[in-house]
Every structure is written in structure tokens, then in C-alpha cells.
Rosetta silent file (secondary structure, phi, psi, omega in degrees, C-alpha in Angstrom):
SEQUENCE: MSKEDKESLEDIHFLSQNLFAGVEEDIHTLLNRVNNAFDEYEELRFSHFVEIWKEMKFEYIFRGRETFRETYELTMGILRMVKDKILSPDVNLGYRAAAIYSLYALYFKQPPMINVHIRLTLSDVKEIMAVFHHFHEGQHWDIIYCWNRLMSANAFHFSGASRLMGIEAINSFFINKDPSSDYVPFTNPFKSHEFKSQLSELSSLQSQYISMKKSLMSEKQDPSLSLLDEEFATKMCSIVESAFSYESKDTLRKSEEIGDRRKKIIDKYFSNTGGSYRQKEIESFKHPGK
SCORE:     score description
SCORE:     0.000 S_00000001
   1 L     0.000  133.947 -177.370   90.049  155.986   75.428 S_00000001
   2 L   -72.418  164.614  178.971   89.447  158.545   72.722 S_00000001
   3 H   -62.945  -37.329  179.689   86.823  161.291   72.914 S_00000001
   4 H   -64.429  -40.212  179.149   84.832  159.605   70.143 S_00000001
   5 H   -66.213  -39.199  178.943   84.760  156.325   72.083 S_00000001
   6 H   -63.377  -43.412  178.658   83.587  158.117   75.248 S_00000001
   7 H   -63.152  -37.251  179.183   80.759  159.821   73.368 S_00000001
   8 H   -65.846  -40.580  178.665   79.749  156.481   71.880 S_00000001
   9 H   -65.647  -37.165  177.302   79.652  154.880   75.323 S_00000001
  10 H   -64.909  -39.471  177.318   77.501  157.742   76.626 S_00000001
  11 H   -62.922  -40.167 -179.188   75.093  157.232   73.738 S_00000001
  12 H   -66.715  -40.686 -176.883   74.945  153.530   74.545 S_00000001
  13 H   -62.978  -38.967 -177.244   74.320  154.163   78.247 S_00000001
  14 H   -91.454   -0.763  178.822   71.338  156.412   77.612 S_00000001
  15 L   -71.411  127.340  177.083   69.945  154.305   74.788 S_00000001
  16 L   -73.383  120.167 -178.556   66.608  152.791   75.766 S_00000001
  17 L  -109.834  127.705  179.489   66.898  149.051   75.329 S_00000001
  18 L   -90.799  100.536 -178.627   63.786  146.931   75.157 S_00000001
  19 L   -72.948  -15.853 -173.019   64.675  143.754   77.030 S_00000001
  20 L  -104.644   22.165  178.854   61.223  142.328   76.437 S_00000001
  21 L   -62.003  113.527  178.240   61.196  142.340   72.639 S_00000001
  22 L    85.263  -10.799 -175.608   59.158  139.287   71.704 S_00000001
  23 H   -68.053  -47.417 -178.160   58.944  137.963   75.279 S_00000001
  24 H   -62.738  -37.704  178.089   55.287  138.795   75.855 S_00000001
  25 H   -64.541  -40.622  179.232   54.349  137.254   72.501 S_00000001
  26 H   -65.406  -42.091  178.852   56.226  134.048   73.376 S_00000001
  27 H   -64.371  -42.609  179.007   54.549  133.824   76.782 S_00000001
  28 H   -62.584  -39.169  177.808   51.136  134.422   75.227 S_00000001
  29 H   -64.298  -44.347  178.564   51.835  131.683   72.665 S_00000001
  30 H   -59.523  -48.725 -177.409   52.882  129.253   75.396 S_00000001
  31 H   -65.450  -38.977  178.670   49.792  129.926   77.511 S_00000001
  32 H   -65.335  -42.665 -179.747   47.447  129.668   74.532 S_00000001
  33 H   -65.536  -41.195  178.033   48.939  126.366   73.400 S_00000001
  34 H   -65.885  -41.282  177.997   48.745  124.914   76.908 S_00000001
  35 H   -61.565  -40.455  177.266   45.166  126.142   77.271 S_00000001
  36 H   -65.430  -36.530  177.155   44.241  124.470   73.975 S_00000001
  37 H   -65.986  -38.291  176.502   45.856  121.246   75.196 S_00000001
  38 H   -61.460  -42.066  178.743   43.772  121.429   78.370 S_00000001
  39 H   -65.671  -37.126 -178.233   40.629  121.782   76.263 S_00000001
  40 H   -68.264  -44.626 -177.442   41.666  118.872   74.059 S_00000001
  41 H   -90.465   -8.757  178.713   42.395  116.462   76.919 S_00000001
  42 L    58.430   38.943  176.068   39.693  117.934   79.190 S_00000001
  43 L  -158.710  149.813 -176.859   42.043  118.038   82.181 S_00000001
  44 L  -102.011   58.050 -176.552   44.458  120.566   83.707 S_00000001
  45 L   -88.260  146.490 -179.207   47.437  118.238   84.168 S_00000001
  46 H   -65.873  -28.304 -178.405   51.004  119.451   84.506 S_00000001
  47 H   -61.705  -34.896  178.147   52.227  116.838   82.010 S_00000001
  48 H   -67.106  -38.130  177.186   50.482  118.660   79.141 S_00000001
  49 H   -64.985  -44.697 -177.843   52.257  121.875   80.109 S_00000001
  50 H   -60.912  -39.643 -179.283   55.660  120.152   80.299 S_00000001
  51 H   -60.404  -45.348 -179.490   55.248  118.685   76.820 S_00000001
  52 H   -73.887  -36.713  177.288   54.656  122.105   75.233 S_00000001
  53 H   -57.645  -46.503  179.983   57.304  123.779   77.423 S_00000001
  54 H   -69.068  -38.010 -179.754   59.956  121.345   76.150 S_00000001
  55 H   -63.096  -38.358  179.361   58.738  121.590   72.575 S_00000001
  56 H   -84.491   -5.725 -177.631   59.114  125.395   72.638 S_00000001
  57 L    53.045   48.636 -171.557   62.470  125.140   74.502 S_00000001
  58 H   -73.018  -16.190 -179.788   61.173  127.808   76.839 S_00000001
  59 H   -67.786  -14.925 -179.742   63.952  127.338   79.416 S_00000001
  60 H   -85.192    6.779 -176.109   66.275  129.281   77.070 S_00000001
  61 H   -66.365  -22.210 -179.061   64.293  132.490   77.540 S_00000001
  62 H   -89.498   -5.310 -173.447   66.853  133.742   80.091 S_00000001
  63 L   -80.481  161.437  170.784   69.874  133.177   77.836 S_00000001
  64 L    83.947   15.357  178.666   71.872  135.692   75.821 S_00000001
  65 L   -93.153  140.678 -171.433   71.952  138.656   78.218 S_00000001
  66 L   -81.232  -30.626 -175.447   75.189  140.632   78.363 S_00000001
  67 L  -128.997  163.573  176.518   75.128  141.829   81.977 S_00000001
  68 H   -62.489  -39.599 -177.517   73.875  140.705   85.366 S_00000001
  69 H   -64.108  -42.881  178.628   71.553  143.711   85.520 S_00000001
  70 H   -60.659  -43.771 -179.871   69.910  142.879   82.200 S_00000001
  71 H   -64.236  -41.596 -179.415   69.357  139.285   83.320 S_00000001
  72 H   -64.396  -48.051 -178.204   67.959  140.406   86.671 S_00000001
  73 H   -66.811  -36.925  177.500   65.559  142.962   85.178 S_00000001
  74 H   -63.565  -46.544 -179.807   64.462  140.527   82.484 S_00000001
  75 H   -62.397  -44.308  179.253   63.751  137.800   85.050 S_00000001
  76 H   -61.470  -42.406 -179.985   61.882  140.216   87.317 S_00000001
  77 H   -68.510  -38.701  179.582   59.780  141.461   84.406 S_00000001
  78 H   -64.436  -45.116 -179.885   58.979  137.967   83.110 S_00000001
  79 H   -62.994  -39.870  178.447   57.793  136.767   86.519 S_00000001
  80 H   -68.713  -37.988  179.955   55.615  139.838   86.921 S_00000001
  81 H   -60.159  -45.134 -179.431   54.281  139.455   83.398 S_00000001
  82 H   -70.220  -37.861  177.222   53.182  135.867   84.064 S_00000001
  83 H   -60.465  -40.122  178.475   51.758  136.797   87.469 S_00000001
  84 H   -64.967  -29.579  176.755   49.599  139.443   85.799 S_00000001
  85 H   -64.659  -36.274  178.178   48.290  136.759   83.426 S_00000001
  86 H   -64.648  -37.551 -175.805   46.972  134.849   86.449 S_00000001
  87 H   -88.135   -3.387 -178.522   45.158  137.951   87.678 S_00000001
  88 L   -63.371  130.265 -176.702   43.773  138.944   84.280 S_00000001
  89 L   -79.120  -11.455 -172.028   39.954  139.141   84.486 S_00000001
  90 L  -102.006   19.790 -178.112   39.385  138.324   80.800 S_00000001
  91 L  -121.551  159.097 -179.545   40.790  134.757   80.717 S_00000001
  92 L   -87.237 -179.564 -175.509   39.310  131.363   81.502 S_00000001
  93 H   -67.715  -35.537  179.298   40.377  128.883   84.173 S_00000001
  94 H   -65.040  -39.580  178.507   42.552  126.872   81.781 S_00000001
  95 H   -65.766  -39.661  177.458   44.554  129.952   80.787 S_00000001
  96 H   -65.566  -39.241  177.672   45.096  130.800   84.464 S_00000001
  97 H   -61.637  -42.061  177.531   46.228  127.228   85.127 S_00000001
  98 H   -62.527  -38.083  179.085   48.754  127.529   82.294 S_00000001
  99 H   -67.416  -37.970  178.366   49.999  130.811   83.798 S_00000001
 100 H   -66.353  -43.955  176.091   50.450  129.200   87.235 S_00000001
 101 H   -60.317  -40.308  179.796   52.426  126.324   85.735 S_00000001
 102 H   -65.444  -42.018  178.319   54.540  128.868   83.830 S_00000001
 103 H   -61.524  -41.709  178.516   55.203  130.886   86.986 S_00000001
 104 H   -62.151  -48.835 -177.153   56.259  127.696   88.762 S_00000001
 105 H   -68.377  -43.162 -177.447   58.586  126.595   85.946 S_00000001
 106 H   -66.949  -36.549  179.648   60.098  130.031   85.287 S_00000001
 107 H   -63.999  -45.515 -177.170   60.874  130.649   88.953 S_00000001
 108 H   -82.226  -10.774  177.629   62.781  127.387   89.366 S_00000001
 109 H  -100.137   -2.140  179.781   64.429  127.680   85.925 S_00000001
 110 L   -66.326  154.180  179.179   65.791  131.190   86.432 S_00000001
 111 L   -53.748  133.728 -173.455   69.615  131.519   86.562 S_00000001
 112 L   -61.596  -27.027 -178.577   70.743  130.435   90.052 S_00000001
 113 L   -79.907   -7.185 -178.014   72.807  133.587   90.668 S_00000001
 114 L   -86.710  -61.110  178.457   69.726  135.792   90.101 S_00000001
 115 L    54.446   57.587  177.161   67.161  134.457   92.594 S_00000001
 116 L   -83.657  133.234  178.099   64.411  136.958   91.807 S_00000001
 117 L   -93.174  158.611 -179.417   61.322  136.686   94.002 S_00000001
 118 E   -89.722  118.103 -177.044   57.739  137.137   92.828 S_00000001
 119 E   -80.143  131.013  178.278   56.317  140.387   94.174 S_00000001
 120 E  -131.218  130.523  172.192   52.790  140.191   95.583 S_00000001
 121 L   -93.345  174.158 -179.746   50.697  142.986   97.028 S_00000001
 122 H   -62.057  -41.482  178.979   47.766  142.464   99.376 S_00000001
 123 H   -65.396  -35.926  176.847   45.270  142.843   96.544 S_00000001
 124 H   -61.597  -44.377 -178.529   47.240  140.289   94.480 S_00000001
 125 H   -62.475  -43.280 -179.880   47.054  137.755   97.301 S_00000001
 126 H   -62.704  -42.754  179.958   43.300  138.214   97.701 S_00000001
 127 H   -67.335  -41.227 -179.390   42.679  137.755   93.975 S_00000001
 128 H   -66.587  -39.438  178.167   44.947  134.710   93.743 S_00000001
 129 H   -63.610  -35.544  176.241   43.289  133.066   96.734 S_00000001
 130 H   -65.653  -38.299  177.480   39.912  133.547   95.042 S_00000001
 131 H   -65.516  -43.283 -177.338   41.289  131.861   91.910 S_00000001
 132 H   -70.641  -19.210  174.193   42.687  128.939   93.896 S_00000001
 133 H   -62.235  -39.351  178.095   39.336  128.415   95.544 S_00000001
 134 H   -68.858  -39.669  178.622   38.014  127.292   92.145 S_00000001
 135 H   -65.600  -37.313  179.824   41.009  125.010   91.578 S_00000001
 136 H   -68.639  -40.618  177.725   40.538  123.442   94.993 S_00000001
 137 H   -64.412  -34.205  178.789   36.853  122.836   94.373 S_00000001
 138 L   -83.598   -0.552  179.115   37.707  121.194   91.051 S_00000001
 139 L    57.083   45.877  175.758   40.363  119.014   92.744 S_00000001
 140 L   -91.811   82.677 -169.906   43.135  120.124   90.400 S_00000001
 141 H   -71.642  -25.442  177.095   45.906  118.863   92.656 S_00000001
 142 H   -60.467  -43.147 -179.231   48.756  119.512   90.197 S_00000001
 143 H   -68.570  -42.298  178.524   48.072  123.244   90.402 S_00000001
 144 H   -61.143  -40.320  179.486   47.706  123.166   94.187 S_00000001
 145 H   -63.848  -46.224 -179.122   51.048  121.345   94.462 S_00000001
 146 H   -58.744  -42.485 -179.434   52.869  123.873   92.258 S_00000001
 147 H   -67.639  -43.308  178.298   51.568  126.762   94.325 S_00000001
 148 H   -64.535  -34.273  177.507   52.436  125.095   97.641 S_00000001
 149 H   -65.563  -39.502  176.070   55.899  124.312   96.277 S_00000001
 150 H   -64.724  -40.809  179.643   56.405  128.006   95.493 S_00000001
 151 H   -64.203  -44.927 -178.226   55.220  128.951   98.974 S_00000001
 152 H   -68.804  -23.870  178.876   57.542  126.459  100.690 S_00000001
 153 L   -89.045    7.271 -178.353   60.490  127.709   98.604 S_00000001
 154 L    54.411   45.464 -176.850   59.879  131.314   99.758 S_00000001
 155 L   -77.844  -13.558 -172.793   59.356  132.358   96.161 S_00000001
 156 E  -105.770  144.009  174.577   57.171  135.344   97.048 S_00000001
 157 E  -117.132  106.690 -176.947   58.104  138.799   98.228 S_00000001
 158 E   -83.686  122.435 -173.446   55.111  140.402   99.928 S_00000001
 159 L  -142.652  169.680  179.174   55.231  144.165   99.519 S_00000001
 160 L   -85.721  -12.711 -179.506   53.096  147.261   99.473 S_00000001
 161 L  -132.701  150.403 -176.979   53.896  148.070   95.835 S_00000001
 162 L   -80.653   -6.391  179.801   54.023  145.918   92.732 S_00000001
 163 L  -138.062  167.632  178.254   57.361  147.393   91.619 S_00000001
 164 L   -67.214  137.814  178.830   60.628  148.564   93.140 S_00000001
 165 L  -120.719  142.685  177.183   60.442  152.003   94.709 S_00000001
 166 L   130.979  172.672 -177.298   63.342  154.324   95.467 S_00000001
 167 H   -63.650  -36.039 -176.145   66.247  156.190   93.928 S_00000001
 168 H   -67.323  -14.304 -178.733   68.017  152.980   92.959 S_00000001
 169 H  -100.002    6.193 -177.551   65.075  152.068   90.713 S_00000001
 170 L   -70.755  -54.124 -178.615   65.059  155.330   88.729 S_00000001
 171 L   -72.709  128.783 -177.387   67.590  154.382   86.077 S_00000001
 172 L  -147.085  152.362  177.392   66.246  151.605   83.916 S_00000001
 173 L   -92.245    0.538 -177.856   66.950  150.058   80.560 S_00000001
 174 L   -72.152  145.959 -174.218   63.257  149.601   79.847 S_00000001
 175 L   -76.170  -23.810 -179.888   61.956  151.499   76.867 S_00000001
 176 L   -84.375  155.706  178.671   58.788  152.710   78.575 S_00000001
 177 L  -115.737   15.075 -179.182   58.759  155.686   80.918 S_00000001
 178 L   -78.449  116.359 -176.943   55.507  154.832   82.679 S_00000001
 179 L   -69.326  -12.030 -178.448   56.243  154.768   86.440 S_00000001
 180 L   -92.110    1.661 -176.358   53.334  152.418   87.084 S_00000001
 181 L  -142.087  146.594  178.410   54.738  149.614   84.949 S_00000001
 182 L   -94.376  -15.393 -178.736   58.005  147.709   84.641 S_00000001
 183 L  -151.761  133.503  171.189   57.517  146.586   81.092 S_00000001
 184 L  -146.558  113.248 -177.785   55.680  147.802   78.018 S_00000001
 185 L   -60.114  145.048 -179.181   56.792  146.440   74.652 S_00000001
 186 L   -80.225   93.690 -178.582   57.773  149.082   72.100 S_00000001
 187 L  -127.566  163.218  177.966   54.950  148.676   69.604 S_00000001
 188 L   -67.882  117.718 -177.752   53.001  150.941   67.309 S_00000001
 189 H   -64.498  -21.964 -179.690   50.185  152.389   69.482 S_00000001
 190 H   -80.313   -4.407  175.512   47.935  152.661   66.424 S_00000001
 191 H  -101.848   -2.752 -176.362   48.066  148.861   66.068 S_00000001
 192 L   -72.877  155.373  179.577   46.930  148.185   69.621 S_00000001
 193 H   -64.424  -37.603 -178.607   43.583  146.618   70.398 S_00000001
 194 H   -63.175  -45.307 -178.964   42.625  149.566   72.624 S_00000001
 195 H   -66.592  -41.884  179.720   43.207  152.153   69.885 S_00000001
 196 H   -62.099  -37.619  178.326   41.363  150.109   67.265 S_00000001
 197 H   -65.819  -42.659  179.050   38.430  149.787   69.644 S_00000001
 198 H   -66.413  -39.419  178.680   38.378  153.546   70.284 S_00000001
 199 H   -65.107  -40.317  178.519   38.656  154.313   66.574 S_00000001
 200 H   -63.565  -40.811  178.697   35.784  151.955   65.819 S_00000001
 201 H   -66.173  -41.557  178.771   33.662  153.631   68.495 S_00000001
 202 H   -64.081  -42.374  179.116   34.553  157.093   67.180 S_00000001
 203 H   -64.152  -38.117  178.799   33.710  156.087   63.602 S_00000001
 204 H   -65.604  -43.347  178.552   30.387  154.668   64.748 S_00000001
 205 H   -64.158  -38.514  179.542   29.493  157.868   66.607 S_00000001
 206 H   -67.029  -39.499  178.410   30.463  159.951   63.602 S_00000001
 207 H   -62.846  -41.313  177.927   28.318  157.820   61.292 S_00000001
 208 H   -64.173  -39.954  179.927   25.347  158.260   63.617 S_00000001
 209 H   -64.390  -43.748 -179.096   25.948  162.005   63.745 S_00000001
 210 H   -65.604  -40.505  178.806   26.129  162.296   59.950 S_00000001
 211 H   -63.470  -43.112  178.974   22.962  160.213   59.516 S_00000001
 212 H   -65.138  -40.001 -179.623   21.095  162.357   62.026 S_00000001
 213 H   -64.223  -42.344 -179.800   22.360  165.542   60.371 S_00000001
 214 H   -65.907  -35.297  179.914   21.229  164.388   56.928 S_00000001
 215 H   -69.331  -25.230 -179.202   17.781  163.502   58.231 S_00000001
 216 H   -92.626  -14.626 -177.996   17.370  167.019   59.650 S_00000001
 217 L   -76.961  144.673  176.230   18.717  168.843   56.639 S_00000001
 218 L   -82.053  176.654  179.035   16.315  170.317   54.115 S_00000001
 219 L   -61.014  -36.930  176.424   16.633  169.837   50.391 S_00000001
 220 L   -88.428  102.409 -173.430   18.579  173.082   50.220 S_00000001
 221 L   -72.799  140.502  175.093   21.668  172.189   52.173 S_00000001
 222 L   -88.573  120.024 -177.875   23.299  174.687   54.447 S_00000001
 223 H   -56.980  -28.050 -178.004   27.076  174.690   53.757 S_00000001
 224 H   -68.414  -16.637  179.595   27.786  175.301   57.434 S_00000001
 225 H   -90.324   -1.417 -176.889   26.388  171.833   58.223 S_00000001
 226 H  -122.940   30.610 -179.316   28.845  170.037   55.940 S_00000001
 227 L   -77.350  -25.456 -176.650   32.157  171.362   57.184 S_00000001
 228 L   -88.323  129.309  178.367   33.185  168.049   58.776 S_00000001
 229 L   -68.570  134.421 -179.356   34.672  165.386   56.526 S_00000001
 230 L   -66.270  -23.948  178.991   32.715  162.126   56.711 S_00000001
 231 L  -104.124   30.604 -174.142   36.010  160.184   56.753 S_00000001
 232 H   -60.156  -47.686 -175.979   37.572  162.427   59.390 S_00000001
 233 H   -62.619  -45.320 -178.763   38.422  159.679   61.912 S_00000001
 234 H   -66.341  -43.766 -179.673   40.023  157.357   59.356 S_00000001
 235 H   -66.207  -39.371  178.480   42.030  160.121   57.667 S_00000001
 236 H   -61.601  -43.108  178.825   43.227  161.484   61.013 S_00000001
 237 H   -62.747  -42.658 -178.476   44.436  158.019   62.010 S_00000001
 238 H   -63.547  -42.140 -178.719   46.216  157.538   58.689 S_00000001
 239 H   -65.363  -47.903 -177.730   48.076  160.871   58.932 S_00000001
 240 H   -67.735  -39.241 -179.359   49.262  160.351   62.512 S_00000001
 241 H   -64.734  -38.477  178.553   50.197  156.705   61.919 S_00000001
 242 H   -65.098  -38.185  177.538   52.341  157.610   58.906 S_00000001
 243 H   -66.473  -41.216  178.571   54.202  160.198   61.002 S_00000001
 244 H   -64.569  -40.211  179.640   54.747  157.656   63.788 S_00000001
 245 H   -61.677  -40.078  178.811   56.006  155.072   61.295 S_00000001
 246 H   -65.211  -43.743  179.924   58.595  157.553   59.979 S_00000001
 247 H   -64.786  -37.626  179.804   59.796  158.380   63.503 S_00000001
 248 H   -64.079  -42.578  178.863   60.039  154.663   64.379 S_00000001
 249 H   -64.402  -38.854  179.619   62.205  153.965   61.330 S_00000001
 250 H   -66.286  -40.599  177.883   64.446  156.927   62.200 S_00000001
 251 H   -64.527  -41.837  178.886   64.807  155.687   65.797 S_00000001
 252 H   -62.637  -40.631  179.360   65.632  152.176   64.580 S_00000001
 253 H   -62.924  -43.523  179.140   68.302  153.549   62.229 S_00000001
 254 H   -64.998  -38.164  178.693   69.934  155.515   65.061 S_00000001
 255 H   -63.252  -41.116  179.027   69.829  152.440   67.318 S_00000001
 256 H   -65.005  -38.078  178.268   71.572  150.360   64.656 S_00000001
 257 H   -64.220  -42.397  178.840   74.267  153.039   64.274 S_00000001
 258 H   -65.407  -38.664  177.729   74.887  153.060   68.035 S_00000001
 259 H   -62.849  -39.598  177.745   75.020  149.252   68.027 S_00000001
 260 H   -64.842  -40.392  179.012   77.659  149.313   65.281 S_00000001
 261 H   -65.752  -38.484  178.790   79.734  151.836   67.256 S_00000001
 262 H   -63.395  -41.779  179.513   79.498  149.693   70.376 S_00000001
 263 H   -62.762  -40.118  179.286   80.708  146.642   68.463 S_00000001
 264 H   -64.951  -38.955  178.828   83.680  148.601   67.107 S_00000001
 265 H   -63.377  -44.498 -180.000   84.585  149.782   70.626 S_00000001
 266 H   -63.967  -45.609  179.236   84.491  146.224   71.976 S_00000001
 267 H   -61.777  -40.615 -179.899   86.536  144.876   69.052 S_00000001
 268 H   -65.423  -39.080 -179.228   89.061  147.686   69.447 S_00000001
 269 H   -62.774  -49.238 -177.105   89.394  147.035   73.183 S_00000001
 270 H   -71.605  -30.384  178.563   90.116  143.333   72.811 S_00000001
 271 H   -70.257  -32.262  178.965   92.429  143.863   69.840 S_00000001
 272 H   -76.360  -35.396 -176.570   94.544  146.316   71.870 S_00000001
 273 H   -88.065  -22.921  178.233   94.716  144.158   74.991 S_00000001
 274 L    74.832   90.787  178.391   95.168  140.852   73.202 S_00000001
 275 L   112.662  166.864 -178.096   92.765  138.201   74.407 S_00000001
 276 L   -80.973  173.225  178.525   89.384  137.981   76.013 S_00000001
 277 H   -62.214  -40.502  179.769   88.340  139.308   79.383 S_00000001
 278 H   -63.593  -41.958  178.377   88.589  135.808   80.880 S_00000001
 279 H   -63.558  -39.190  177.482   92.127  135.391   79.552 S_00000001
 280 H   -62.242  -40.700  179.450   93.082  138.751   81.034 S_00000001
 281 H   -64.516  -41.833  179.349   91.722  137.709   84.425 S_00000001
 282 H   -62.525  -43.386  179.492   93.684  134.445   84.337 S_00000001
 283 H   -64.497  -35.814 -179.691   96.876  136.308   83.442 S_00000001
 284 H   -67.237  -31.825  176.765   96.300  138.804   86.264 S_00000001
 285 H   -74.182  -35.601  179.419   96.106  135.945   88.789 S_00000001
 286 H   -70.788  -38.646 -176.901   99.253  134.336   87.376 S_00000001
 287 L  -127.573   76.922 -174.661  101.180  137.608   87.335 S_00000001
 288 L   -63.469  -20.241 -177.694   99.623  139.907   89.980 S_00000001
 289 L   -80.119  -17.004 -176.482  102.402  142.464   89.632 S_00000001
 290 L   -80.333    0.000    0.000  101.704  143.212   85.993 S_00000001
């Protein structure tokens, strides 16, 4: 292997790959559609979930991964993502029911060679039991069955931490570097709901401050009281967001260049060896001495 190929492989190895691009949006769409179906039919039946699951072809969410590790980490992240939806305090009972059905379906639809368990901490168990108390009182037996089926299949891994801990969990292909989370989609932080809420609050406080300042000012204005731009918050956001947008485009361009180099390396490898990896393995069994 040439020096250029080795450098390209090193770039690929350290490239942060977002395995969850679009996954959270798809899960949110599934849960919302199922929740709307529950509202329409006024019942939390599993049949409504199955209809939307098949329509969205959601069982293919695990397909298209290049390595076992990618598939394993993706499956682990998806199960945790859906579990967190069940524990979310800002959703109604129908949305939680949709999340439980999704957890049930995704666990049993995961690739058989993966067998990822759902991690639960003590606090998770307490919160989930409180949720199931409402389902039991409402006699939603479909949900109770799905949960009992997961329990009987040993689907849960009870642990003291919600994520893997240890040296073996340091290296990751996830794009985020937050040690408290296994997945955070790579999105513009200035488009997030949290930032927009903070900006709105900051703008409101600034407007109140300017109004109070004007009411206290005399007819002869003191220049020292007008040093702050009235549109400071909005302009600050615009400047920083434009810089972030430029950096994101530059990162995307570099990622595409690395992807092109990886494709060339793979094509070069197979063109030199003649045949696919599977064909090579078959030939090695036929002619072990070669």
C-alpha cells in the first residue's frame, strides 16, 4: 500500500461519522403518526402502530451499514433513543405508547447477529413503572403484553450507567464528543429550539431594558446611555450563525473529499486482487496453499 493510501486510511479512521443522520427525525415522524392514529381511533391498539410501521418500511432502518461495529452502535443508539422517548416528561400517553411499541418492534427486528440489549438504570425502571401504572389502570393490554414480552425475552440490561463505560468505549464513530450522551445529531445549534428560546428571552429582556432606559432619560439624551445597539441580540446571532455556516460547508467539503479517496482505495484494492472479498474467501478455501 502506498504512502498516499495509508494517509487516506488514517484520515478515514479519524473522520467523525454521524451514524444517526436522519434517524431521530424518522423516529419522531413514526411516533407522531402513530400518536395521531391513536387520537383518531381513540384507542391505543398495536394494530394501528403496525399499519404505519409497514407503510414507512421502518424495518429497513438497520440496513446499509458497512461494518459490524457501525451496525452495533447504530442499533444501541436507536434503542436508547426510543427508550428516552418513553421517559420524556413533555409527551402525552399516546406518544409514550407509540414509543413502547417502537421499542418492542425495533428490539425484535434488529439483525440477529447483533443482539443489543436495552440499557436501564434504576431511575429508568422507576420512571417506566410509573408510566405503566397508567397503562394498567386504563386496561391497555396490548402495551402490557409488549412490555412483558420484552421482559421474558431478557431484552433489558440493568446497569448503573446509561452508556458503556471503560477504555473500550473511548473510540467512537459518533460525531458528538459529549461523554454523557451516545448520540447527538450534527445540526446547526443556532437552529435548535433551545437556542431560539434563549434568543427570544434575551431579546425580550433587552426590549424591556431599552424601554425602561428611554422612560428615565431626559429630553437631552446622554450619549453614554445609548452605547448599546437596540438590535444587538439579533445581529450577534446573525454574525455567529454565518461563521458557523461557513465552517459547516468547509467540513462537508473535506468529508466528501475523504469519501472520494476511500472509494478510490476500495476500487484499487479490488481491481488489483481481481474479484470481491467473498470470491477471494472462496478461492482461499479451495486453494489453501495459495
